[in-house]
PyMOL commands that place a pseudoatom at each C-alpha (Angstrom):
pseudoatom trace, name=CA, resn=LEU, resi=1, chain=A, elem=C, hetatm=0, pos=[28.313, -17.935, 16.657]
pseudoatom trace, name=CA, resn=ALA, resi=2, chain=A, elem=C, hetatm=0, pos=[26.137, -21.060, 16.600]
pseudoatom trace, name=CA, resn=ASP, resi=3, chain=A, elem=C, hetatm=0, pos=[25.986, -20.939, 12.796]
pseudoatom trace, name=CA, resn=ALA, resi=4, chain=A, elem=C, hetatm=0, pos=[29.782, -20.641, 12.592]
pseudoatom trace, name=CA, resn=PHE, resi=5, chain=A, elem=C, hetatm=0, pos=[30.186, -23.635, 14.916]
pseudoatom trace, name=CA, resn=LEU, resi=6, chain=A, elem=C, hetatm=0, pos=[27.747, -25.731, 12.875]
pseudoatom trace, name=CA, resn=ASP, resi=7, chain=A, elem=C, hetatm=0, pos=[29.409, -24.649, 9.625]
pseudoatom trace, name=CA, resn=TYR, resi=8, chain=A, elem=C, hetatm=0, pos=[32.846, -25.630, 10.971]
pseudoatom trace, name=CA, resn=LEU, resi=9, chain=A, elem=C, hetatm=0, pos=[31.568, -29.051, 12.013]
pseudoatom trace, name=CA, resn=TRP, resi=10, chain=A, elem=C, hetatm=0, pos=[29.732, -29.588, 8.728]
pseudoatom trace, name=CA, resn=LYS, resi=11, chain=A, elem=C, hetatm=0, pos=[32.894, -28.824, 6.729]
pseudoatom trace, name=CA, resn=LYS, resi=12, chain=A, elem=C, hetatm=0, pos=[34.649, -31.552, 8.741]
pseudoatom trace, name=CA, resn=VAL, resi=13, chain=A, elem=C, hetatm=0, pos=[31.849, -34.022, 7.996]
pseudoatom trace, name=CA, resn=GLN, resi=14, chain=A, elem=C, hetatm=0, pos=[31.957, -33.313, 4.260]
pseudoatom trace, name=CA, resn=ASN, resi=15, chain=A, elem=C, hetatm=0, pos=[35.737, -33.422, 3.868]
pseudoatom trace, name=CA, resn=PRO, resi=16, chain=A, elem=C, hetatm=0, pos=[36.700, -36.911, 2.647]
pseudoatom trace, name=CA, resn=SER, resi=17, chain=A, elem=C, hetatm=0, pos=[40.368, -36.287, 3.521]
pseudoatom trace, name=CA, resn=THR, resi=18, chain=A, elem=C, hetatm=0, pos=[39.465, -35.864, 7.201]
pseudoatom trace, name=CA, resn=ALA, resi=19, chain=A, elem=C, hetatm=0, pos=[39.822, -39.000, 9.315]
pseudoatom trace, name=CA, resn=THR, resi=20, chain=A, elem=C, hetatm=0, pos=[36.577, -40.970, 9.586]
pseudoatom trace, name=CA, resn=VAL, resi=21, chain=A, elem=C, hetatm=0, pos=[36.546, -40.759, 13.372]
pseudoatom trace, name=CA, resn=ILE, resi=22, chain=A, elem=C, hetatm=0, pos=[36.705, -36.932, 13.161]
pseudoatom trace, name=CA, resn=ARG, resi=23, chain=A, elem=C, hetatm=0, pos=[33.947, -36.868, 10.553]
pseudoatom trace, name=CA, resn=GLN, resi=24, chain=A, elem=C, hetatm=0, pos=[31.748, -39.084, 12.738]
pseudoatom trace, name=CA, resn=ALA, resi=25, chain=A, elem=C, hetatm=0, pos=[32.467, -37.055, 15.873]
pseudoatom trace, name=CA, resn=SER, resi=26, chain=A, elem=C, hetatm=0, pos=[31.627, -33.853, 13.995]
pseudoatom trace, name=CA, resn=ALA, resi=27, chain=A, elem=C, hetatm=0, pos=[28.284, -35.317, 12.921]
pseudoatom trace, name=CA, resn=PHE, resi=28, chain=A, elem=C, hetatm=0, pos=[27.540, -36.356, 16.517]
pseudoatom trace, name=CA, resn=TYR, resi=29, chain=A, elem=C, hetatm=0, pos=[28.421, -32.861, 17.754]
pseudoatom trace, name=CA, resn=ILE, resi=30, chain=A, elem=C, hetatm=0, pos=[26.049, -31.357, 15.177]
pseudoatom trace, name=CA, resn=GLY, resi=31, chain=A, elem=C, hetatm=0, pos=[23.213, -33.639, 16.262]
pseudoatom trace, name=CA, resn=SER, resi=32, chain=A, elem=C, hetatm=0, pos=[23.738, -33.126, 19.962]
pseudoatom trace, name=CA, resn=PHE, resi=33, chain=A, elem=C, hetatm=0, pos=[24.151, -29.356, 19.577]
pseudoatom trace, name=CA, resn=LEU, resi=34, chain=A, elem=C, hetatm=0, pos=[21.001, -28.991, 17.481]
pseudoatom trace, name=CA, resn=ALA, resi=35, chain=A, elem=C, hetatm=0, pos=[19.040, -31.132, 19.919]
pseudoatom trace, name=CA, resn=ARG, resi=36, chain=A, elem=C, hetatm=0, pos=[20.189, -29.460, 23.134]
pseudoatom trace, name=CA, resn=ALA, resi=37, chain=A, elem=C, hetatm=0, pos=[21.054, -25.822, 22.383]
pseudoatom trace, name=CA, resn=LYS, resi=38, chain=A, elem=C, hetatm=0, pos=[17.851, -23.944, 23.190]
pseudoatom trace, name=CA, resn=PHE, resi=39, chain=A, elem=C, hetatm=0, pos=[19.162, -20.739, 21.608]
pseudoatom trace, name=CA, resn=VAL, resi=40, chain=A, elem=C, hetatm=0, pos=[19.435, -22.269, 18.119]
pseudoatom trace, name=CA, resn=PRO, resi=41, chain=A, elem=C, hetatm=0, pos=[16.454, -21.035, 16.070]
pseudoatom trace, name=CA, resn=LEU, resi=42, chain=A, elem=C, hetatm=0, pos=[14.098, -23.577, 14.544]
pseudoatom trace, name=CA, resn=SER, resi=43, chain=A, elem=C, hetatm=0, pos=[15.007, -22.305, 11.070]
pseudoatom trace, name=CA, resn=THR, resi=44, chain=A, elem=C, hetatm=0, pos=[18.624, -23.344, 11.697]
pseudoatom trace, name=CA, resn=VAL, resi=45, chain=A, elem=C, hetatm=0, pos=[17.502, -26.764, 12.940]
pseudoatom trace, name=CA, resn=ARG, resi=46, chain=A, elem=C, hetatm=0, pos=[15.373, -27.203, 9.794]
pseudoatom trace, name=CA, resn=ASP, resi=47, chain=A, elem=C, hetatm=0, pos=[18.172, -26.050, 7.494]
pseudoatom trace, name=CA, resn=CYS, resi=48, chain=A, elem=C, hetatm=0, pos=[20.717, -28.357, 9.124]
pseudoatom trace, name=CA, resn=LEU, resi=49, chain=A, elem=C, hetatm=0, pos=[18.344, -31.316, 9.112]
pseudoatom trace, name=CA, resn=SER, resi=50, chain=A, elem=C, hetatm=0, pos=[17.640, -30.731, 5.436]
pseudoatom trace, name=CA, resn=LEU, resi=51, chain=A, elem=C, hetatm=0, pos=[21.380, -30.433, 4.746]
pseudoatom trace, name=CA, resn=VAL, resi=52, chain=A, elem=C, hetatm=0, pos=[22.331, -33.694, 6.479]
pseudoatom trace, name=CA, resn=CYS, resi=53, chain=A, elem=C, hetatm=0, pos=[19.481, -35.552, 4.760]
pseudoatom trace, name=CA, resn=ARG, resi=54, chain=A, elem=C, hetatm=0, pos=[20.526, -34.228, 1.346]
pseudoatom trace, name=CA, resn=TRP, resi=55, chain=A, elem=C, hetatm=0, pos=[24.109, -35.321, 2.037]
pseudoatom trace, name=CA, resn=ALA, resi=56, chain=A, elem=C, hetatm=0, pos=[22.956, -38.823, 3.031]
pseudoatom trace, name=CA, resn=HIS, resi=57, chain=A, elem=C, hetatm=0, pos=[20.802, -39.124, -0.110]
pseudoatom trace, name=CA, resn=ALA, resi=58, chain=A, elem=C, hetatm=0, pos=[23.713, -37.940, -2.274]
pseudoatom trace, name=CA, resn=TYR, resi=59, chain=A, elem=C, hetatm=0, pos=[25.980, -40.498, -0.601]
pseudoatom trace, name=CA, resn=LEU, resi=60, chain=A, elem=C, hetatm=0, pos=[23.527, -43.267, -1.415]
pseudoatom trace, name=CA, resn=SER, resi=61, chain=A, elem=C, hetatm=0, pos=[23.233, -42.030, -5.004]
pseudoatom trace, name=CA, resn=SER, resi=62, chain=A, elem=C, hetatm=0, pos=[27.024, -42.119, -5.361]
pseudoatom trace, name=CA, resn=LEU, resi=63, chain=A, elem=C, hetatm=0, pos=[27.075, -45.864, -4.678]
pseudoatom trace, name=CA, resn=GLU, resi=64, chain=A, elem=C, hetatm=0, pos=[26.372, -48.041, -7.676]
pseudoatom trace, name=CA, resn=GLU, resi=65, chain=A, elem=C, hetatm=0, pos=[23.160, -50.054, -7.700]
pseudoatom trace, name=CA, resn=GLY, resi=66, chain=A, elem=C, hetatm=0, pos=[23.958, -53.709, -7.065]
pseudoatom trace, name=CA, resn=SER, resi=67, chain=A, elem=C, hetatm=0, pos=[27.457, -52.839, -5.874]
pseudoatom trace, name=CA, resn=ALA, resi=68, chain=A, elem=C, hetatm=0, pos=[29.177, -55.034, -3.312]
pseudoatom trace, name=CA, resn=LEU, resi=69, chain=A, elem=C, hetatm=0, pos=[29.475, -51.849, -1.228]
pseudoatom trace, name=CA, resn=LEU, resi=70, chain=A, elem=C, hetatm=0, pos=[25.710, -51.737, -0.628]
pseudoatom trace, name=CA, resn=HIS, resi=71, chain=A, elem=C, hetatm=0, pos=[25.579, -53.582, 2.690]
pseudoatom trace, name=CA, resn=PRO, resi=72, chain=A, elem=C, hetatm=0, pos=[25.910, -52.507, 6.331]
pseudoatom trace, name=CA, resn=ASP, resi=73, chain=A, elem=C, hetatm=0, pos=[29.588, -51.810, 7.000]
pseudoatom trace, name=CA, resn=VAL, resi=74, chain=A, elem=C, hetatm=0, pos=[30.536, -49.202, 9.590]
pseudoatom trace, name=CA, resn=ALA, resi=75, chain=A, elem=C, hetatm=0, pos=[34.196, -49.262, 8.631]
pseudoatom trace, name=CA, resn=ARG, resi=76, chain=A, elem=C, hetatm=0, pos=[33.358, -48.306, 5.040]
pseudoatom trace, name=CA, resn=HIS, resi=77, chain=A, elem=C, hetatm=0, pos=[30.248, -46.140, 5.550]
pseudoatom trace, name=CA, resn=GLY, resi=78, chain=A, elem=C, hetatm=0, pos=[30.854, -44.758, 9.059]
pseudoatom trace, name=CA, resn=THR, resi=79, chain=A, elem=C, hetatm=0, pos=[30.294, -41.136, 8.131]
pseudoatom trace, name=CA, resn=PHE, resi=80, chain=A, elem=C, hetatm=0, pos=[27.026, -42.015, 6.397]
pseudoatom trace, name=CA, resn=TYR, resi=81, chain=A, elem=C, hetatm=0, pos=[25.782, -43.771, 9.536]
pseudoatom trace, name=CA, resn=ALA, resi=82, chain=A, elem=C, hetatm=0, pos=[26.848, -40.879, 11.760]
pseudoatom trace, name=CA, resn=VAL, resi=83, chain=A, elem=C, hetatm=0, pos=[24.996, -38.431, 9.501]
pseudoatom trace, name=CA, resn=CYS, resi=84, chain=A, elem=C, hetatm=0, pos=[21.909, -40.676, 9.469]
pseudoatom trace, name=CA, resn=GLN, resi=85, chain=A, elem=C, hetatm=0, pos=[21.947, -40.968, 13.244]
pseudoatom trace, name=CA, resn=THR, resi=86, chain=A, elem=C, hetatm=0, pos=[22.261, -37.187, 13.476]
pseudoatom trace, name=CA, resn=ALA, resi=87, chain=A, elem=C, hetatm=0, pos=[19.183, -36.807, 11.265]
pseudoatom trace, name=CA, resn=LEU, resi=88, chain=A, elem=C, hetatm=0, pos=[17.178, -39.375, 13.248]
pseudoatom trace, name=CA, resn=TYR, resi=89, chain=A, elem=C, hetatm=0, pos=[18.230, -37.871, 16.586]
pseudoatom trace, name=CA, resn=VAL, resi=90, chain=A, elem=C, hetatm=0, pos=[17.455, -34.261, 15.639]
pseudoatom trace, name=CA, resn=PHE, resi=91, chain=A, elem=C, hetatm=0, pos=[14.135, -35.285, 14.094]
pseudoatom trace, name=CA, resn=ALA, resi=92, chain=A, elem=C, hetatm=0, pos=[13.130, -37.303, 17.160]
pseudoatom trace, name=CA, resn=PHE, resi=93, chain=A, elem=C, hetatm=0, pos=[14.156, -34.501, 19.505]
pseudoatom trace, name=CA, resn=HIS, resi=94, chain=A, elem=C, hetatm=0, pos=[12.464, -31.626, 17.613]
pseudoatom trace, name=CA, resn=HIS, resi=95, chain=A, elem=C, hetatm=0, pos=[9.576, -33.463, 15.939]
pseudoatom trace, name=CA, resn=ARG, resi=96, chain=A, elem=C, hetatm=0, pos=[6.834, -31.276, 17.408]
pseudoatom trace, name=CA, resn=SER, resi=97, chain=A, elem=C, hetatm=0, pos=[8.359, -27.981, 16.348]
pseudoatom trace, name=CA, resn=LEU, resi=98, chain=A, elem=C, hetatm=0, pos=[9.442, -29.420, 12.981]
pseudoatom trace, name=CA, resn=ALA, resi=99, chain=A, elem=C, hetatm=0, pos=[5.939, -30.733, 12.280]
pseudoatom trace, name=CA, resn=HIS, resi=100, chain=A, elem=C, hetatm=0, pos=[4.092, -27.633, 13.457]
pseudoatom trace, name=CA, resn=GLY, resi=101, chain=A, elem=C, hetatm=0, pos=[6.539, -24.750, 13.036]
pseudoatom trace, name=CA, resn=ASP, resi=102, chain=A, elem=C, hetatm=0, pos=[7.113, -21.726, 15.260]
pseudoatom trace, name=CA, resn=LYS, resi=103, chain=A, elem=C, hetatm=0, pos=[3.513, -20.549, 15.180]
pseudoatom trace, name=CA, resn=GLY, resi=104, chain=A, elem=C, hetatm=0, pos=[1.751, -23.906, 15.149]
pseudoatom trace, name=CA, resn=GLU, resi=105, chain=A, elem=C, hetatm=0, pos=[1.365, -24.099, 11.364]
pseudoatom trace, name=CA, resn=GLU, resi=106, chain=A, elem=C, hetatm=0, pos=[1.586, -27.571, 9.873]
pseudoatom trace, name=CA, resn=ARG, resi=107, chain=A, elem=C, hetatm=0, pos=[4.904, -28.398, 8.216]
pseudoatom trace, name=CA, resn=LEU, resi=108, chain=A, elem=C, hetatm=0, pos=[4.439, -32.047, 7.330]
pseudoatom trace, name=CA, resn=PRO, resi=109, chain=A, elem=C, hetatm=0, pos=[5.420, -31.382, 3.686]
pseudoatom trace, name=CA, resn=PHE, resi=110, chain=A, elem=C, hetatm=0, pos=[8.871, -30.342, 4.959]
pseudoatom trace, name=CA, resn=LEU, resi=111, chain=A, elem=C, hetatm=0, pos=[9.174, -33.623, 6.853]
pseudoatom trace, name=CA, resn=ARG, resi=112, chain=A, elem=C, hetatm=0, pos=[8.064, -35.611, 3.809]
pseudoatom trace, name=CA, resn=ASP, resi=113, chain=A, elem=C, hetatm=0, pos=[10.582, -33.759, 1.630]
pseudoatom trace, name=CA, resn=LEU, resi=114, chain=A, elem=C, hetatm=0, pos=[13.384, -35.049, 3.866]
pseudoatom trace, name=CA, resn=ASN, resi=115, chain=A, elem=C, hetatm=0, pos=[12.554, -38.484, 2.414]
pseudoatom trace, name=CA, resn=LEU, resi=116, chain=A, elem=C, hetatm=0, pos=[13.557, -40.262, 5.602]
pseudoatom trace, name=CA, resn=GLU, resi=117, chain=A, elem=C, hetatm=0, pos=[11.911, -43.414, 4.285]
pseudoatom trace, name=CA, resn=ALA, resi=118, chain=A, elem=C, hetatm=0, pos=[14.563, -43.741, 1.566]
pseudoatom trace, name=CA, resn=LEU, resi=119, chain=A, elem=C, hetatm=0, pos=[17.308, -43.494, 4.183]
pseudoatom trace, name=CA, resn=VAL, resi=120, chain=A, elem=C, hetatm=0, pos=[15.673, -45.960, 6.565]
pseudoatom trace, name=CA, resn=MET, resi=121, chain=A, elem=C, hetatm=0, pos=[14.893, -48.517, 3.854]
pseudoatom trace, name=CA, resn=CYS, resi=122, chain=A, elem=C, hetatm=0, pos=[18.206, -48.286, 1.968]
pseudoatom trace, name=CA, resn=PRO, resi=123, chain=A, elem=C, hetatm=0, pos=[20.482, -51.349, 1.662]
pseudoatom trace, name=CA, resn=LEU, resi=124, chain=A, elem=C, hetatm=0, pos=[23.033, -49.802, 4.059]
pseudoatom trace, name=CA, resn=ASN, resi=125, chain=A, elem=C, hetatm=0, pos=[20.373, -50.274, 6.768]
pseudoatom trace, name=CA, resn=PRO, resi=126, chain=A, elem=C, hetatm=0, pos=[21.148, -47.412, 9.179]
pseudoatom trace, name=CA, resn=LEU, resi=127, chain=A, elem=C, hetatm=0, pos=[18.576, -48.720, 11.677]
pseudoatom trace, name=CA, resn=LYS, resi=128, chain=A, elem=C, hetatm=0, pos=[20.833, -51.728, 12.211]
pseudoatom trace, name=CA, resn=VAL, resi=129, chain=A, elem=C, hetatm=0, pos=[23.837, -49.545, 12.963]
pseudoatom trace, name=CA, resn=CYS, resi=130, chain=A, elem=C, hetatm=0, pos=[22.494, -46.533, 14.883]
pseudoatom trace, name=CA, resn=LEU, resi=131, chain=A, elem=C, hetatm=0, pos=[22.023, -46.576, 18.639]
pseudoatom trace, name=CA, resn=PRO, resi=132, chain=A, elem=C, hetatm=0, pos=[18.931, -48.606, 19.604]
pseudoatom trace, name=CA, resn=ALA, resi=133, chain=A, elem=C, hetatm=0, pos=[17.501, -45.819, 21.793]
pseudoatom trace, name=CA, resn=VAL, resi=134, chain=A, elem=C, hetatm=0, pos=[17.688, -43.362, 18.881]
pseudoatom trace, name=CA, resn=VAL, resi=135, chain=A, elem=C, hetatm=0, pos=[16.201, -45.924, 16.485]
pseudoatom trace, name=CA, resn=GLN, resi=136, chain=A, elem=C, hetatm=0, pos=[13.287, -46.741, 18.819]
pseudoatom trace, name=CA, resn=ARG, resi=137, chain=A, elem=C, hetatm=0, pos=[12.465, -43.084, 19.471]
pseudoatom trace, name=CA, resn=PHE, resi=138, chain=A, elem=C, hetatm=0, pos=[12.698, -42.205, 15.787]
pseudoatom trace, name=CA, resn=ALA, resi=139, chain=A, elem=C, hetatm=0, pos=[10.516, -45.181, 14.828]
pseudoatom trace, name=CA, resn=SER, resi=140, chain=A, elem=C, hetatm=0, pos=[7.840, -44.105, 17.287]
pseudoatom trace, name=CA, resn=VAL, resi=141, chain=A, elem=C, hetatm=0, pos=[7.803, -40.486, 16.118]
pseudoatom trace, name=CA, resn=ALA, resi=142, chain=A, elem=C, hetatm=0, pos=[8.006, -41.344, 12.399]
pseudoatom trace, name=CA, resn=ARG, resi=143, chain=A, elem=C, hetatm=0, pos=[5.083, -43.730, 12.794]
pseudoatom trace, name=CA, resn=HIS, resi=144, chain=A, elem=C, hetatm=0, pos=[3.059, -41.028, 14.574]
pseudoatom trace, name=CA, resn=TYR, resi=145, chain=A, elem=C, hetatm=0, pos=[3.490, -38.681, 11.598]
pseudoatom trace, name=CA, resn=GLN, resi=146, chain=A, elem=C, hetatm=0, pos=[3.053, -41.570, 9.131]
pseudoatom trace, name=CA, resn=LEU, resi=147, chain=A, elem=C, hetatm=0, pos=[6.389, -40.796, 7.490]
pseudoatom trace, name=CA, resn=VAL, resi=148, chain=A, elem=C, hetatm=0, pos=[7.882, -44.275, 7.591]
pseudoatom trace, name=CA, resn=TYR, resi=149, chain=A, elem=C, hetatm=0, pos=[7.099, -47.542, 9.347]
pseudoatom trace, name=CA, resn=CYS, resi=150, chain=A, elem=C, hetatm=0, pos=[10.387, -48.771, 10.818]
pseudoatom trace, name=CA, resn=TYR, resi=151, chain=A, elem=C, hetatm=0, pos=[9.300, -51.679, 12.991]
pseudoatom trace, name=CA, resn=SER, resi=152, chain=A, elem=C, hetatm=0, pos=[9.530, -54.331, 10.267]
pseudoatom trace, name=CA, resn=VAL, resi=153, chain=A, elem=C, hetatm=0, pos=[13.153, -53.311, 9.607]
pseudoatom trace, name=CA, resn=ILE, resi=154, chain=A, elem=C, hetatm=0, pos=[13.917, -53.222, 13.340]
pseudoatom trace, name=CA, resn=GLU, resi=155, chain=A, elem=C, hetatm=0, pos=[12.449, -56.701, 13.817]
pseudoatom trace, name=CA, resn=ARG, resi=156, chain=A, elem=C, hetatm=0, pos=[14.370, -58.066, 10.828]
pseudoatom trace, name=CA, resn=ASN, resi=157, chain=A, elem=C, hetatm=0, pos=[17.570, -56.559, 12.235]
pseudoatom trace, name=CA, resn=GLN, resi=158, chain=A, elem=C, hetatm=0, pos=[16.926, -58.123, 15.640]
pseudoatom trace, name=CA, resn=ARG, resi=159, chain=A, elem=C, hetatm=0, pos=[16.357, -61.542, 14.080]
pseudoatom trace, name=CA, resn=SER, resi=160, chain=A, elem=C, hetatm=0, pos=[19.572, -61.355, 12.074]
pseudoatom trace, name=CA, resn=ALA, resi=161, chain=A, elem=C, hetatm=0, pos=[21.732, -59.945, 14.886]
pseudoatom trace, name=CA, resn=LEU, resi=162, chain=A, elem=C, hetatm=0, pos=[24.433, -62.167, 16.272]
pseudoatom trace, name=CA, resn=PRO, resi=163, chain=A, elem=C, hetatm=0, pos=[25.954, -61.572, 19.698]
pseudoatom trace, name=CA, resn=VAL, resi=164, chain=A, elem=C, hetatm=0, pos=[29.135, -59.524, 19.532]
pseudoatom trace, name=CA, resn=GLU, resi=165, chain=A, elem=C, hetatm=0, pos=[32.043, -60.637, 21.689]
pseudoatom trace, name=CA, resn=ALA, resi=166, chain=A, elem=C, hetatm=0, pos=[33.452, -58.138, 24.165]
pseudoatom trace, name=CA, resn=GLY, resi=167, chain=A, elem=C, hetatm=0, pos=[36.525, -56.398, 22.843]
pseudoatom trace, name=CA, resn=THR, resi=168, chain=A, elem=C, hetatm=0, pos=[35.629, -56.703, 19.157]
pseudoatom trace, name=CA, resn=MET, resi=169, chain=A, elem=C, hetatm=0, pos=[34.090, -53.247, 18.816]
pseudoatom trace, name=CA, resn=LEU, resi=170, chain=A, elem=C, hetatm=0, pos=[36.219, -50.291, 17.753]
pseudoatom trace, name=CA, resn=TYR, resi=171, chain=A, elem=C, hetatm=0, pos=[34.262, -47.498, 16.089]
pseudoatom trace, name=CA, resn=GLY, resi=172, chain=A, elem=C, hetatm=0, pos=[31.841, -49.996, 14.733]
pseudoatom trace, name=CA, resn=ALA, resi=173, chain=A, elem=C, hetatm=0, pos=[34.296, -52.642, 13.562]
pseudoatom trace, name=CA, resn=SER, resi=174, chain=A, elem=C, hetatm=0, pos=[32.971, -56.072, 14.323]
pseudoatom trace, name=CA, resn=ARG, resi=175, chain=A, elem=C, hetatm=0, pos=[32.979, -59.586, 13.074]
pseudoatom trace, name=CA, resn=GLY, resi=176, chain=A, elem=C, hetatm=0, pos=[30.692, -60.905, 10.384]
pseudoatom trace, name=CA, resn=ASP, resi=177, chain=A, elem=C, hetatm=0, pos=[27.651, -58.927, 9.344]
pseudoatom trace, name=CA, resn=ASP, resi=178, chain=A, elem=C, hetatm=0, pos=[27.091, -57.438, 12.795]
pseudoatom trace, name=CA, resn=VAL, resi=179, chain=A, elem=C, hetatm=0, pos=[27.608, -53.712, 12.931]
pseudoatom trace, name=CA, resn=ALA, resi=180, chain=A, elem=C, hetatm=0, pos=[27.253, -51.040, 15.554]
pseudoatom trace, name=CA, resn=LEU, resi=181, chain=A, elem=C, hetatm=0, pos=[28.042, -47.355, 15.574]
pseudoatom trace, name=CA, resn=ASP, resi=182, chain=A, elem=C, hetatm=0, pos=[30.149, -46.113, 18.464]
pseudoatom trace, name=CA, resn=ALA, resi=183, chain=A, elem=C, hetatm=0, pos=[28.216, -42.898, 19.043]
pseudoatom trace, name=CA, resn=PHE, resi=184, chain=A, elem=C, hetatm=0, pos=[27.985, -40.211, 21.673]
pseudoatom trace, name=CA, resn=PHE, resi=185, chain=A, elem=C, hetatm=0, pos=[26.044, -37.025, 22.332]
pseudoatom trace, name=CA, resn=PRO, resi=186, chain=A, elem=C, hetatm=0, pos=[28.453, -34.482, 23.840]
pseudoatom trace, name=CA, resn=PHE, resi=187, chain=A, elem=C, hetatm=0, pos=[25.795, -31.921, 24.776]
pseudoatom trace, name=CA, resn=ASP, resi=188, chain=A, elem=C, hetatm=0, pos=[23.410, -34.301, 26.513]
pseudoatom trace, name=CA, resn=PRO, resi=189, chain=A, elem=C, hetatm=0, pos=[23.088, -33.782, 30.258]
pseudoatom trace, name=CA, resn=TYR, resi=190, chain=A, elem=C, hetatm=0, pos=[25.213, -36.015, 32.433]
pseudoatom trace, name=CA, resn=LEU, resi=191, chain=A, elem=C, hetatm=0, pos=[23.985, -36.667, 35.940]
pseudoatom trace, name=CA, resn=LEU, resi=192, chain=A, elem=C, hetatm=0, pos=[26.744, -36.995, 38.492]
pseudoatom trace, name=CA, resn=LYS, resi=193, chain=A, elem=C, hetatm=0, pos=[26.414, -39.241, 41.510]
pseudoatom trace, name=CA, resn=ARG, resi=194, chain=A, elem=C, hetatm=0, pos=[26.072, -37.430, 44.815]
for i in range(1, 194): cmd.bond("trace and resi %d" % i, "trace and resi %d" % (i + 1))
show_as sticks, trace
zoom trace
């Protein structure tokens, strides 16, 4: 049942005729589900993480080198950013089991094969767009495994960030070069006030 749910969501993400907001929401559901559903086997988490990373790399490859499209723009590349955030979130949440497998065996080659560095360092700059909490956690974990050093990109993004006026954000649309992804994690716990 979990595989069918993930497959349904992934088909939504991949379908270019589906509205961008639905594609983004589907990616967020995938990430949150993989992170929080304890009954999902590690092999499924690995397969899905590999799948979303391959999709993101293929998306980058489809853009022409030197193209005017190669800059942070949530309106144009929203699905890409949602998929990247899903990859970063799932990796940060499951890093121990992904790095050491079910039986404690080392799986760092799998993590290196994801080529997260290429995603993080690409001109679309997903670290500028993804939620800061996800970016910070991913940066910490990726540094621990020596997969990619994100802090120089994070610092550059912070230096170039301009304040965004209230009311200008709608699914990442903003003024100027500032971008932000309007993301959510539907399966994260929500503490109610007593």
